Every structure is written in structure tokens, then in C-alpha cells.
MOPAC internal coordinates of N, CA, C and O (Angstrom, degrees):
PM7 1SCF
backbone

  N    0.0000 0     0.00 0     0.00 0    0    0    0
  C    1.4434 1     0.00 0     0.00 0    1    0    0
  C    1.5287 1   108.73 1     0.00 0    2    1    0
  O    1.2310 1   121.39 1   -40.26 1    3    2    1
  N    1.3185 1   114.95 1   139.74 1    3    2    1
  C    1.4601 1   121.36 1   177.99 1    5    3    2
  C    1.5367 1   107.70 1   -85.35 1    6    5    3
  O    1.2310 1   120.39 1   -80.92 1    7    6    5
  N    1.3208 1   116.86 1    99.08 1    7    6    5
  C    1.4681 1   121.84 1  -174.44 1    9    7    6
  C    1.5227 1   112.37 1   -69.23 1   10    9    7
  O    1.2310 1   120.23 1   150.59 1   11   10    9
  N    1.3210 1   117.16 1   -29.41 1   11   10    9
  C    1.4635 1   119.64 1   177.43 1   13   11   10
  C    1.5356 1   110.11 1   -67.19 1   14   13   11
  O    1.2310 1   120.54 1   137.03 1   15   14   13
  N    1.3233 1   116.58 1   -42.97 1   15   14   13
  C    1.4581 1   121.08 1   176.89 1   17   15   14
  C    1.5230 1   110.86 1   -66.05 1   18   17   15
  O    1.2310 1   120.25 1   140.25 1   19   18   17
  N    1.3265 1   117.13 1   -39.75 1   19   18   17
  C    1.4599 1   121.33 1   176.49 1   21   19   18
  C    1.5273 1   110.59 1   -59.35 1   22   21   19
  O    1.2310 1   120.51 1   131.60 1   23   22   21
  N    1.3268 1   116.63 1   -48.40 1   23   22   21
  C    1.4601 1   120.73 1  -179.81 1   25   23   22
  C    1.5150 1   112.48 1   -63.38 1   26   25   23
  O    1.2310 1   120.40 1   138.36 1   27   26   25
  N    1.3310 1   116.84 1   -41.64 1   27   26   25
  C    1.4582 1   120.96 1   178.50 1   29   27   26
  C    1.5279 1   111.17 1   -64.13 1   30   29   27
  O    1.2310 1   120.57 1   137.03 1   31   30   29
  N    1.3224 1   116.51 1   -42.97 1   31   30   29
  C    1.4687 1   120.83 1   178.00 1   33   31   30
  C    1.5175 1   110.80 1   -63.00 1   34   33   31
  O    1.2310 1   120.53 1   133.84 1   35   34   33
  N    1.3262 1   116.59 1   -46.16 1   35   34   33
  C    1.4611 1   120.66 1  -179.76 1   37   35   34
  C    1.5191 1   110.65 1   -60.15 1   38   37   35
  O    1.2310 1   120.65 1   130.43 1   39   38   37
  N    1.3205 1   116.36 1   -49.57 1   39   38   37
  C    1.4614 1   120.68 1  -176.69 1   41   39   38
  C    1.5317 1   111.34 1   -63.27 1   42   41   39
  O    1.2310 1   120.46 1   136.81 1   43   42   41
  N    1.3187 1   116.73 1   -43.19 1   43   42   41
  C    1.4617 1   120.83 1  -179.38 1   45   43   42
  C    1.5211 1   111.20 1   -62.71 1   46   45   43
  O    1.2310 1   120.17 1   130.66 1   47   46   45
  N    1.3257 1   117.27 1   -49.34 1   47   46   45
  C    1.4692 1   120.98 1  -178.78 1   49   47   46
  C    1.5264 1   110.31 1   -67.66 1   50   49   47
  O    1.2310 1   120.20 1   138.70 1   51   50   49
  N    1.3193 1   117.23 1   -41.30 1   51   50   49
  C    1.4660 1   120.65 1  -179.60 1   53   51   50
  C    1.5306 1   110.89 1   -59.98 1   54   53   51
  O    1.2310 1   120.55 1   132.22 1   55   54   53
  N    1.3254 1   116.55 1   -47.78 1   55   54   53
  C    1.4659 1   120.01 1  -179.59 1   57   55   54
  C    1.5278 1   111.77 1   -68.23 1   58   57   55
  O    1.2310 1   120.36 1   144.63 1   59   58   57
  N    1.3222 1   116.91 1   -35.37 1   59   58   57
  C    1.4650 1   120.01 1   179.93 1   61   59   58
  C    1.5241 1   111.64 1   -68.90 1   62   61   59
  O    1.2310 1   120.15 1   149.67 1   63   62   61
  N    1.3146 1   117.32 1   -30.33 1   63   62   61
  C    1.4616 1   120.88 1  -176.19 1   65   63   62
  C    1.5259 1   113.66 1   -85.86 1   66   65   63
  O    1.2310 1   119.46 1   164.61 1   67   66   65
  N    1.3262 1   118.64 1   -15.39 1   67   66   65
  C    1.4654 1   120.10 1  -179.11 1   69   67   66
  C    1.5243 1   108.38 1   -66.77 1   70   69   67
  O    1.2310 1   121.08 1   -55.67 1   71   70   69
  N    1.3189 1   115.53 1   124.33 1   71   70   69
  C    1.4604 1   120.80 1   179.52 1   73   71   70
  C    1.5148 1   113.88 1    78.50 1   74   73   71
  O    1.2310 1   120.20 1  -172.88 1   75   74   73
  N    1.3125 1   117.23 1     7.12 1   75   74   73
  C    1.4481 1   121.53 1   178.80 1   77   75   74
  C    1.5345 1   109.49 1   -70.46 1   78   77   75
  O    1.2310 1   120.53 1   -21.34 1   79   78   77
  N    1.3224 1   116.60 1   158.66 1   79   78   77
  C    1.4700 1   120.37 1   179.55 1   81   79   78
  C    1.5233 1   112.19 1   -58.52 1   82   81   79
  O    1.2310 1   120.51 1   144.53 1   83   82   81
  N    1.3343 1   116.64 1   -35.47 1   83   82   81
  C    1.4596 1   119.09 1   179.76 1   85   83   82
  C    1.5273 1   110.76 1   -66.85 1   86   85   83
  O    1.2310 1   120.11 1   144.61 1   87   86   85
  N    1.3251 1   117.40 1   -35.39 1   87   86   85
  C    1.4590 1   119.70 1   177.54 1   89   87   86
  C    1.5263 1   110.30 1   -69.02 1   90   89   87
  O    1.2310 1   120.37 1   139.23 1   91   90   89
  N    1.3162 1   116.91 1   -40.77 1   91   90   89
  C    1.4634 1   119.75 1   177.39 1   93   91   90
  C    1.5180 1   111.24 1   -63.92 1   94   93   91
  O    1.2310 1   120.25 1   142.23 1   95   94   93
  N    1.3328 1   117.13 1   -37.77 1   95   94   93
  C    1.4687 1   120.52 1   176.34 1   97   95   94
  C    1.5251 1   110.60 1   -64.58 1   98   97   95
  O    1.2310 1   120.20 1   139.31 1   99   98   97
  N    1.3369 1   117.22 1   -40.69 1   99   98   97
  C    1.4655 1   120.57 1   178.39 1  101   99   98
  C    1.5302 1   110.78 1   -64.86 1  102  101   99
  O    1.2310 1   120.23 1   142.19 1  103  102  101
  N    1.3358 1   117.16 1   -37.81 1  103  102  101
  C    1.4676 1   120.58 1   177.23 1  105  103  102
  C    1.5221 1   110.22 1   -63.10 1  106  105  103
  O    1.2310 1   120.89 1   134.60 1  107  106  105
  N    1.3291 1   115.90 1   -45.40 1  107  106  105
  C    1.4645 1   120.00 1  -179.75 1  109  107  106
  C    1.5292 1   111.46 1   -64.32 1  110  109  107
  O    1.2310 1   120.45 1   135.63 1  111  110  109
  N    1.3254 1   116.74 1   -44.37 1  111  110  109
  C    1.4610 1   120.12 1   179.09 1  113  111  110
  C    1.5244 1   111.32 1   -66.19 1  114  113  111
  O    1.2310 1   120.55 1   136.94 1  115  114  113
  N    1.3154 1   116.55 1   -43.06 1  115  114  113
  C    1.4680 1   120.06 1  -179.71 1  117  115  114
  C    1.5112 1   112.47 1   -64.25 1  118  117  115
  O    1.2310 1   120.46 1   143.90 1  119  118  117
  N    1.3197 1   116.73 1   -36.10 1  119  118  117
  C    1.4623 1   120.31 1  -179.48 1  121  119  118
  C    1.5089 1   113.95 1   -76.33 1  122  121  119
  O    1.2310 1   120.45 1   153.07 1  123  122  121
  N    1.3345 1   116.74 1   -26.93 1  123  122  121
  C    1.4556 1   119.26 1  -176.43 1  125  123  122
  C    1.5213 1   113.75 1  -100.94 1  126  125  123
  O    1.2310 1   119.78 1   174.79 1  127  126  125
  N    1.3191 1   118.02 1    -5.21 1  127  126  125
  C    1.4600 1   119.63 1  -178.47 1  129  127  126
  C    1.5251 1   110.96 1   -99.87 1  130  129  127
  O    1.2310 1   122.07 1   -16.98 1  131  130  129
  N    1.3248 1   113.64 1   163.02 1  131  130  129
  C    1.4638 1   119.19 1   177.04 1  133  131  130
  C    1.5216 1   111.58 1   -90.03 1  134  133  131
  O    1.2310 1   121.03 1   176.01 1  135  134  133
  N    1.3304 1   115.63 1    -3.99 1  135  134  133
  C    1.4607 1   119.63 1  -179.29 1  137  135  134
  C    1.5280 1   110.12 1  -133.65 1  138  137  135
  O    1.2310 1   120.07 1  -101.55 1  139  138  137
  N    1.3346 1   117.46 1    78.45 1  139  138  137
  C    1.4646 1   118.89 1   179.65 1  141  139  138
  C    1.5290 1   112.93 1   -63.90 1  142  141  139
  O    1.2310 1   120.21 1   155.94 1  143  142  141
  N    1.3130 1   117.21 1   -24.06 1  143  142  141
  C    1.4662 1   120.25 1   177.64 1  145  143  142
  C    1.5310 1   110.61 1   -63.28 1  146  145  143
  O    1.2310 1   120.39 1   140.27 1  147  146  145
  N    1.3469 1   116.86 1   -39.73 1  147  146  145
  C    1.4649 1   120.29 1   177.81 1  149  147  146
  C    1.5319 1   110.48 1   -65.19 1  150  149  147
  O    1.2310 1   120.39 1   141.37 1  151  150  149
  N    1.3221 1   116.86 1   -38.63 1  151  150  149
  C    1.4650 1   120.89 1   177.05 1  153  151  150
  C    1.5316 1   109.42 1   -63.59 1  154  153  151
  O    1.2310 1   120.32 1   136.81 1  155  154  153
  N    1.3214 1   116.99 1   -43.19 1  155  154  153
  C    1.4583 1   121.72 1   179.17 1  157  155  154
  C    1.5257 1   110.82 1   -59.31 1  158  157  155
  O    1.2310 1   120.13 1   128.77 1  159  158  157
  N    1.3222 1   117.36 1   -51.23 1  159  158  157
  C    1.4630 1   120.37 1  -177.73 1  161  159  158
  C    1.5271 1   111.74 1   -68.39 1  162  161  159
  O    1.2310 1   119.99 1   145.33 1  163  162  161
  N    1.3260 1   117.63 1   -34.67 1  163  162  161
  C    1.4627 1   119.92 1   175.55 1  165  163  162
  C    1.5201 1   111.35 1   -65.21 1  166  165  163
  O    1.2310 1   120.47 1   138.28 1  167  166  165
  N    1.3304 1   116.70 1   -41.72 1  167  166  165
  C    1.4656 1   120.89 1   178.86 1  169  167  166
  C    1.5189 1   111.29 1   -65.36 1  170  169  167
  O    1.2310 1   120.59 1   136.33 1  171  170  169
  N    1.3168 1   116.48 1   -43.67 1  171  170  169
  C    1.4710 1   120.95 1   178.94 1  173  171  170
  C    1.5210 1   110.66 1   -61.46 1  174  173  171
  O    1.2310 1   120.57 1   134.89 1  175  174  173
  N    1.3258 1   116.52 1   -45.11 1  175  174  173
  C    1.4636 1   120.74 1  -179.55 1  177  175  174
  C    1.5228 1   111.02 1   -62.07 1  178  177  175
  O    1.2310 1   120.39 1   137.52 1  179  178  177
  N    1.3379 1   116.86 1   -42.48 1  179  178  177
  C    1.4647 1   120.55 1   179.97 1  181  179  178
  C    1.5216 1   111.20 1   -64.51 1  182  181  179
  O    1.2310 1   119.82 1   137.40 1  183  182  181
  N    1.3295 1   117.95 1   -42.60 1  183  182  181
  C    1.4609 1   120.84 1   179.49 1  185  183  182
  C    1.5260 1   111.29 1   -65.93 1  186  185  183
  O    1.2310 1   120.52 1   139.94 1  187  186  185
  N    1.3199 1   116.60 1   -40.06 1  187  186  185
  C    1.4692 1   120.11 1   177.87 1  189  187  186
  C    1.5265 1   110.52 1   -63.41 1  190  189  187
  O    1.2310 1   120.23 1   135.85 1  191  190  189
  N    1.3392 1   117.16 1   -44.15 1  191  190  189
  C    1.4617 1   120.62 1  -179.82 1  193  191  190
  C    1.5236 1   110.91 1   -64.64 1  194  193  191
  O    1.2310 1   120.06 1   134.35 1  195  194  193
  N    1.3299 1   117.49 1   -45.65 1  195  194  193
  C    1.4664 1   120.70 1   179.81 1  197  195  194
  C    1.5276 1   110.79 1   -62.67 1  198  197  195
  O    1.2310 1   120.27 1   137.75 1  199  198  197
  N    1.3191 1   117.09 1   -42.25 1  199  198  197
  C    1.4684 1   120.51 1   178.58 1  201  199  198
  C    1.5255 1   111.19 1   -66.09 1  202  201  199
  O    1.2310 1   120.61 1   140.22 1  203  202  201
  N    1.3177 1   116.45 1   -39.78 1  203  202  201
  C    1.4724 1   120.48 1   178.85 1  205  203  202
  C    1.5178 1   111.03 1   -61.54 1  206  205  203
  O    1.2310 1   120.42 1   136.62 1  207  206  205
  N    1.3369 1   116.80 1   -43.38 1  207  206  205
  C    1.4576 1   119.71 1   178.71 1  209  207  206
  C    1.5289 1   110.73 1   -62.51 1  210  209  207
  O    1.2310 1   120.32 1   140.25 1  211  210  209
  N    1.3327 1   116.99 1   -39.75 1  211  210  209
  C    1.4651 1   120.31 1   177.70 1  213  211  210
  C    1.5170 1   112.56 1   -63.96 1  214  213  211
  O    1.2310 1   120.64 1   137.58 1  215  214  213
  N    1.3186 1   116.37 1   -42.42 1  215  214  213
  C    1.4715 1   120.62 1  -179.92 1  217  215  214
  C    1.5252 1   110.42 1   -67.40 1  218  217  215
  O    1.2310 1   120.16 1   137.93 1  219  218  217
  N    1.3196 1   117.31 1   -42.07 1  219  218  217
  C    1.4671 1   120.56 1   179.49 1  221  219  218
  C    1.5302 1   110.48 1   -64.50 1  222  221  219
  O    1.2310 1   120.58 1   134.67 1  223  222  221
  N    1.3390 1   116.49 1   -45.33 1  223  222  221
  C    1.4703 1   120.00 1   178.80 1  225  223  222
  C    1.5316 1   110.34 1   -63.67 1  226  225  223
  O    1.2310 1   120.25 1   137.07 1  227  226  225
  N    1.3246 1   117.12 1   -42.93 1  227  226  225
  C    1.4598 1   120.79 1   178.74 1  229  227  226
  C    1.5175 1   112.13 1   -62.68 1  230  229  227
  O    1.2310 1   120.82 1   139.58 1  231  230  229
  N    1.3142 1   116.03 1   -40.42 1  231  230  229
  C    1.4660 1   119.80 1   177.68 1  233  231  230
  C    1.5194 1   112.15 1   -64.76 1  234  233  231
  O    1.2310 1   120.91 1   141.73 1  235  234  233
  N    1.3357 1   115.86 1   -38.27 1  235  234  233
  C    1.4672 1   119.85 1   178.42 1  237  235  234
  C    1.5169 1   111.76 1   -67.14 1  238  237  235
  O    1.2310 1   120.60 1   136.92 1  239  238  237
  N    1.3243 1   116.46 1   -43.08 1  239  238  237
  C    1.4665 1   120.32 1   178.90 1  241  239  238
  C    1.5314 1   110.00 1   -65.98 1  242  241  239
  O    1.2310 1   120.27 1   142.18 1  243  242  241
  N    1.3212 1   117.08 1   -37.82 1  243  242  241
  C    1.4649 1   120.81 1   179.71 1  245  243  242
  C    1.5296 1   111.56 1   -64.49 1  246  245  243
  O    1.2310 1   120.41 1   152.55 1  247  246  245
  N    1.3291 1   116.83 1   -27.45 1  247  246  245
  C    1.4702 1   120.48 1   177.40 1  249  247  246
  C    1.5275 1   110.85 1   -73.52 1  250  249  247
  O    1.2310 1   120.59 1   151.27 1  251  250  249
  N    1.3362 1   116.47 1   -28.73 1  251  250  249
  C    1.4604 1   120.66 1  -175.99 1  253  251  250
  C    1.5293 1   113.44 1   -88.39 1  254  253  251
  O    1.2310 1   120.52 1   145.75 1  255  254  253
  N    1.3265 1   116.61 1   -34.25 1  255  254  253
  C    1.4594 1   120.89 1  -174.74 1  257  255  254
  C    1.5250 1   111.15 1  -113.01 1  258  257  255
  O    1.2310 1   120.39 1   -34.39 1  259  258  257
  N    1.3136 1   116.86 1   145.61 1  259  258  257
  C    1.4691 1   119.20 1   174.32 1  261  259  258
  C    1.5347 1   110.35 1   -65.87 1  262  261  259
  O    1.2310 1   120.91 1   -23.52 1  263  262  261
  N    1.3150 1   115.87 1   156.48 1  263  262  261
  C    1.4618 1   121.44 1  -175.78 1  265  263  262
  C    1.5278 1   112.49 1   -58.84 1  266  265  263
  O    1.2310 1   120.41 1   138.77 1  267  266  265
  N    1.3312 1   116.82 1   -41.23 1  267  266  265
  C    1.4668 1   120.42 1  -179.83 1  269  267  266
  C    1.5241 1   111.42 1   -61.88 1  270  269  267
  O    1.2310 1   120.46 1   136.85 1  271  270  269
  N    1.3135 1   116.72 1   -43.15 1  271  270  269
  C    1.4707 1   121.01 1  -179.90 1  273  271  270
  C    1.5240 1   109.73 1   -65.98 1  274  273  271
  O    1.2310 1   120.50 1   137.07 1  275  274  273
  N    1.3178 1   116.65 1   -42.93 1  275  274  273
  C    1.4579 1   121.44 1   179.67 1  277  275  274
  C    1.5315 1   111.14 1   -61.46 1  278  277  275
  O    1.2310 1   120.12 1   136.11 1  279  278  277
  N    1.3205 1   117.38 1   -43.89 1  279  278  277
  C    1.4629 1   121.15 1   177.69 1  281  279  278
  C    1.5267 1   111.00 1   -65.53 1  282  281  279
  O    1.2310 1   120.16 1   141.44 1  283  282  281
  N    1.3241 1   117.31 1   -38.56 1  283  282  281
  C    1.4677 1   120.70 1   178.88 1  285  283  282
  C    1.5233 1   110.90 1   -65.70 1  286  285  283
  O    1.2310 1   120.17 1   137.51 1  287  286  285
  N    1.3142 1   117.29 1   -42.49 1  287  286  285
  C    1.4691 1   121.28 1   178.36 1  289  287  286
  C    1.5258 1   109.99 1   -63.27 1  290  289  287
  O    1.2310 1   120.36 1   136.40 1  291  290  289
  N    1.3272 1   116.92 1   -43.60 1  291  290  289
  C    1.4659 1   120.44 1   178.72 1  293  291  290
  C    1.5225 1   110.86 1   -63.61 1  294  293  291
  O    1.2310 1   119.97 1   136.68 1  295  294  293
  N    1.3200 1   117.65 1   -43.32 1  295  294  293
  C    1.4661 1   121.17 1   179.85 1  297  295  294
  C    1.5283 1   111.20 1   -63.42 1  298  297  295
  O    1.2310 1   120.52 1   136.98 1  299  298  297
  N    1.3182 1   116.60 1   -43.02 1  299  298  297
  C    1.4670 1   120.20 1   178.62 1  301  299  298
  C    1.5222 1   110.49 1   -65.12 1  302  301  299
  O    1.2310 1   120.59 1   138.73 1  303  302  301
  N    1.3247 1   116.47 1   -41.27 1  303  302  301
  C    1.4639 1   120.14 1   178.30 1  305  303  302
  C    1.5216 1   112.28 1   -60.94 1  306  305  303
  O    1.2310 1   120.42 1   133.67 1  307  306  305
  N    1.3190 1   116.81 1   -46.33 1  307  306  305
  C    1.4676 1   120.26 1   178.73 1  309  307  306
  C    1.5165 1   111.34 1   -65.80 1  310  309  307
  O    1.2310 1   120.18 1   141.90 1  311  310  309
  N    1.3330 1   117.26 1   -38.10 1  311  310  309
  C    1.4671 1   120.42 1   178.44 1  313  311  310
  C    1.5312 1   110.65 1   -64.41 1  314  313  311
  O    1.2310 1   120.35 1   138.23 1  315  314  313
  N    1.3234 1   116.93 1   -41.77 1  315  314  313
  C    1.4648 1   120.13 1   178.18 1  317  315  314
  C    1.5275 1   111.55 1   -63.78 1  318  317  315
  O    1.2310 1   120.50 1   139.82 1  319  318  317
  N    1.3342 1   116.64 1   -40.18 1  319  318  317
  C    1.4713 1   119.62 1   177.53 1  321  319  318
  C    1.5249 1   110.68 1   -64.17 1  322  321  319
  O    1.2310 1   120.38 1   139.68 1  323  322  321
  N    1.3263 1   116.88 1   -40.32 1  323  322  321
  C    1.4683 1   120.69 1   179.61 1  325  323  322
  C    1.5273 1   110.70 1   -64.49 1  326  325  323
  O    1.2310 1   120.58 1   135.95 1  327  326  325
  N    1.3207 1   116.49 1   -44.05 1  327  326  325
  C    1.4676 1   119.95 1   179.03 1  329  327  326
  C    1.5207 1   110.09 1   -63.27 1  330  329  327
  O    1.2310 1   120.50 1   137.97 1  331  330  329
  N    1.3257 1   116.65 1   -42.03 1  331  330  329
  C    1.4662 1   120.39 1   178.83 1  333  331  330
  C    1.5239 1   110.86 1   -61.80 1  334  333  331
  O    1.2310 1   120.27 1   135.95 1  335  334  333
  N    1.3211 1   117.10 1   -44.05 1  335  334  333
  C    1.4644 1   120.62 1   178.82 1  337  335  334
  C    1.5280 1   111.32 1   -63.76 1  338  337  335
  O    1.2310 1   120.60 1   135.91 1  339  338  337
  N    1.3149 1   116.46 1   -44.09 1  339  338  337
  C    1.4625 1   119.73 1   179.59 1  341  339  338
  C    1.5271 1   111.04 1   -67.55 1  342  341  339
  O    1.2310 1   120.19 1   140.82 1  343  342  341
  N    1.3221 1   117.24 1   -39.18 1  343  342  341
  C    1.4606 1   121.25 1  -178.95 1  345  343  342
  C    1.5223 1   110.86 1   -67.00 1  346  345  343
  O    1.2310 1   119.82 1   137.49 1  347  346  345
  N    1.3351 1   117.95 1   -42.51 1  347  346  345
  C    1.4622 1   120.16 1  -177.77 1  349  347  346
  C    1.5248 1   110.80 1   -69.58 1  350  349  347
  O    1.2310 1   119.24 1   147.45 1  351  350  349
  N    1.3334 1   119.06 1   -32.55 1  351  350  349
  C    1.4582 1   121.50 1   177.58 1  353  351  350
  C    1.5193 1   111.86 1   -72.46 1  354  353  351
  O    1.2310 1   119.88 1   147.35 1  355  354  353
  N    1.3183 1   117.84 1   -32.65 1  355  354  353
  C    1.4601 1   119.61 1  -179.32 1  357  355  354
  C    1.5236 1   111.68 1   -76.42 1  358  357  355
  O    1.2310 1   119.80 1   159.85 1  359  358  357
  N    1.3131 1   117.98 1   -20.15 1  359  358  357
  C    1.4625 1   122.19 1   179.87 1  361  359  358
  C    1.5229 1   112.15 1   -79.84 1  362  361  359
  O    1.2310 1   119.42 1   160.54 1  363  362  361
  N    1.3269 1   118.71 1   -19.46 1  363  362  361
  C    1.4738 1   122.43 1  -176.88 1  365  363  362
  C    1.4851 1   113.51 1   -76.12 1  366  365  363
  O    1.2310 1   120.10 1   180.00 1  367  366  365

């Protein structure tokens, strides 16, 4: 196992999920239910399934496209999202 990749993946996903809507929903459900353990295991299962689908889809796309093209598409996608975020904030 590539432990550096594991650590990078963990850190990236962990930081991205802090304060996310799904975490806030889990907090609300855990606080209002009589079984926070069920909320915990349901949340963990959902995150694992969502991450698995992303990894499977990413692996499939990586088989179809060369690495350079895949990185270029990802870079363009992130740049477009950044421009959209900056543009919508400047319009307010």
C-alpha cells in the first residue's frame, strides 16, 4: 500500500468534509435521535459508498483517457468553478 497516497487522500477528504452539509446533517440527526450510534454507522456507510463510486468512476475514466488529458480536464474544471465562484461573488 502506498502510505503517502493514503495519507494525502485521508487529509484531503477529511479537510474537505469539515463543515460540509452532510456533517451538519449528521450533527442534527445525532443530536435529535435516541441512537447516535446508528447515525454514526449510517453516515460512515454513506461516505464509504460515495467515495467508492468516485474512485471507481475515476479509475474507469483513467483507463479511457491519457494522464495528461485527465489532468488538463481536471485543471480546466477547477478553473471554471473558481471563475464562477469569483464572478458570482462580485455580482452581489
